[in-house]
C-alpha positions in Angstrom: -15.4 -49.3 -3.0 -17.1 -47.1 -5.8 -15.1 -44.7 -7.8 -16.3 -41.4 -9.0 -14.6 -38.3 -10.7 -13.9 -35.2 -8.6 -16.5 -33.4 -10.7 -19.1 -36.0 -9.7 -17.9 -35.6 -6.0 -18.3 -31.9 -6.1 -21.8 -32.2 -7.6 -22.8 -34.7 -4.9 -21.5 -32.3 -2.3 -23.8 -29.6 -3.6 -26.6 -32.1 -3.8 -25.9 -33.1 -0.1 -26.1 -29.5 0.9 -29.5 -29.2 -0.8 -30.8 -32.3 0.7 -29.6 -31.4 4.3 -31.3 -28.1 3.9 -34.6 -29.6 2.9 -34.4 -32.1 5.7 -33.6 -29.5 8.2 -36.7 -27.6 7.1 -38.8 -30.7 7.4 -37.7 -31.4 10.8 -38.2 -27.7 11.9 -41.7 -27.7 10.4 -42.7 -30.9 12.4 -41.0 -30.2 15.7 -44.2 -29.3 17.7 -47.9 -29.5 17.2 -50.9 -29.0 19.5 -51.8 -32.1 21.2 -55.3 -32.0 20.0 -54.3 -32.2 16.3 -53.8 -35.5 14.4 -50.1 -36.4 13.8 -49.5 -35.6 10.2 -46.8 -38.4 10.0 -49.0 -40.9 11.7 -49.3 -43.1 8.6 -45.5 -43.3 8.3 -45.0 -44.3 11.9 -45.5 -40.9 13.8 -43.6 -37.7 14.0 -41.1 -39.1 16.7 -40.1 -42.0 14.6 -39.8 -40.0 11.3 -38.0 -37.0 12.8 -35.5 -39.4 14.4 -34.9 -41.1 11.0 -34.5 -37.5 9.4 -32.0 -36.5 12.1 -30.0 -39.6 11.5 -30.3 -39.1 7.7 -28.7 -35.6 8.3 -26.0 -37.1 10.3 -25.2 -39.7 7.6 -25.2 -37.1 4.8 -22.8 -35.1 6.8 -20.4 -38.1 7.1 -20.8 -38.7 3.2 -19.8 -35.1 2.6 -16.7 -35.5 4.9 -15.7 -38.8 3.0 -16.0 -37.1 -0.4 -14.1 -33.9 0.8 -11.4 -36.3 2.2 -11.0 -38.2 -1.0 -10.8 -35.0 -3.0 -8.3 -33.5 -0.7 -6.1 -36.7 -1.0 -6.3 -36.6 -4.8 -5.5 -32.9 -4.8 -2.5 -33.5 -2.7 -1.0 -36.2 -5.1 -1.9 -35.0 -8.5 0.0 -32.2 -10.2 -0.6 -29.4 -12.6 2.0 -27.6 -14.7 1.3 -24.0 -15.7 4.0 -21.7 -17.4 6.7 -24.0 -16.2 5.5 -24.2 -12.6 4.7 -27.5 -11.3 2.6 -27.9 -8.3 0.1 -30.3 -6.7 -3.5 -29.2 -7.2 -3.7 -28.6 -3.5 -0.9 -26.1 -3.6 -2.5 -24.4 -6.8 -5.8 -24.1 -5.0 -4.0 -22.5 -2.0 -2.1 -20.1 -4.4 -5.4 -19.2 -6.1 -7.2 -18.5 -2.8 -4.3 -16.9 -0.8 -1.7 -15.4 -3.1 -3.3 -14.6 -6.4 -6.0 -12.1 -5.1 -3.5 -10.1 -3.0 -0.7 -10.1 -5.5 -3.0 -9.1 -8.3 -4.5 -6.3 -6.3 -1.1 -5.0 -5.2 0.3 -5.0 -8.7 -2.8 -3.3 -10.0 -2.5 -0.6 -7.3 1.1 0.1 -8.2 0.1 0.3 -11.9 -2.8 2.6 -11.1 -0.5 4.8 -8.9 2.0 5.4 -11.6 -0.9 6.2 -14.1 -2.5 8.5 -11.6 0.7 10.4 -10.8 1.4 10.8 -14.6 -2.1 12.2 -15.1 -2.0 14.5 -12.1 1.5 15.8 -13.2 0.1 16.4 -16.7 -2.8 18.4 -15.4 -0.9 20.7 -13.1 1.3 22.6 -15.3 3.3 24.2 -12.5 4.1 20.6 -11.2 5.0 19.6 -14.7 7.3 22.5 -15.4 9.1 22.0 -11.9 9.5 18.2 -12.6 10.8 18.8 -16.1 13.3 21.5 -14.7 14.6 19.1 -12.1 14.6 15.8 -13.9 13.8 16.5 -17.5 11.1 13.9 -17.2 7.5 13.7 -16.2 7.9 11.5 -13.1 10.6 9.1 -11.9 9.4 5.5 -11.5 11.3 3.3 -9.2 10.3 0.1 -10.9 10.4 -1.5 -14.3 7.0 -0.6 -15.7 7.3 -3.1 -18.6 8.1 -6.0 -16.1 5.2 -4.7 -13.9 2.7 -5.0 -16.8 4.2 -8.3 -17.8 3.7 -9.7 -14.2 0.0 -8.5 -14.3 -0.6 -10.3 -17.6 1.3 -13.4 -16.4 -0.8 -13.6 -13.2 -4.0 -13.4 -15.2 -2.7 -16.0 -17.7 -1.8 -18.4 -14.9 -5.2 -17.9 -13.1 -7.2 -18.4 -16.5 -5.1 -21.4 -17.4 -5.5 -22.9 -13.8 -9.3 -22.7 -14.1 -9.2 -24.8 -17.4 -6.7 -27.2 -15.9 -8.8 -27.7 -12.7 -11.9 -28.3 -14.7 -10.0 -31.0 -16.9 -8.4 -32.7 -13.9 -11.7 -32.7 -11.9 -13.3 -34.5 -14.8 -10.4 -37.0 -15.1 -9.3 -37.9 -11.7 -11.0 -40.8 -10.1 -11.6 -40.8 -6.2 -12.7 -43.7 -4.0 -15.5 -42.8 -1.6 -16.4 -45.3 1.0 
């Protein structure tokens, strides 16, 4: 069984997609023709034969794609990456990057922007500023640790950036068997 790297497998998946698209276009362009015109594929065995071969080729390419994806998935479930002391399988990191990171980063940034916006608004409305200072002696009261918030935002970014590099490295190193 031939071995390829995950990077090679991913490149082949893209190539398969391109080939399938071209084959689908070819089939679609030769589906019908007026009976009185000569079969443009006559020299290769005729349109019926060639389209049947192309349809089978599309099915075979789909099966190859499934085999490559399965091999990549198995490799991702068994190989691990450690980032900032967190050790996860590649599959788990990919899930984190797709399902956890975007929402968490967006949420933390909304919190930070809300704090900054409230400070700005308070600073531009002198009556609110005076009232807040009379009551609290401060500009606004923030109910979370701002330093920890900004550290969390930075840590998420560092993890995501480091993850990209580690995934590229692992994809180039990990060998998969594709039947």
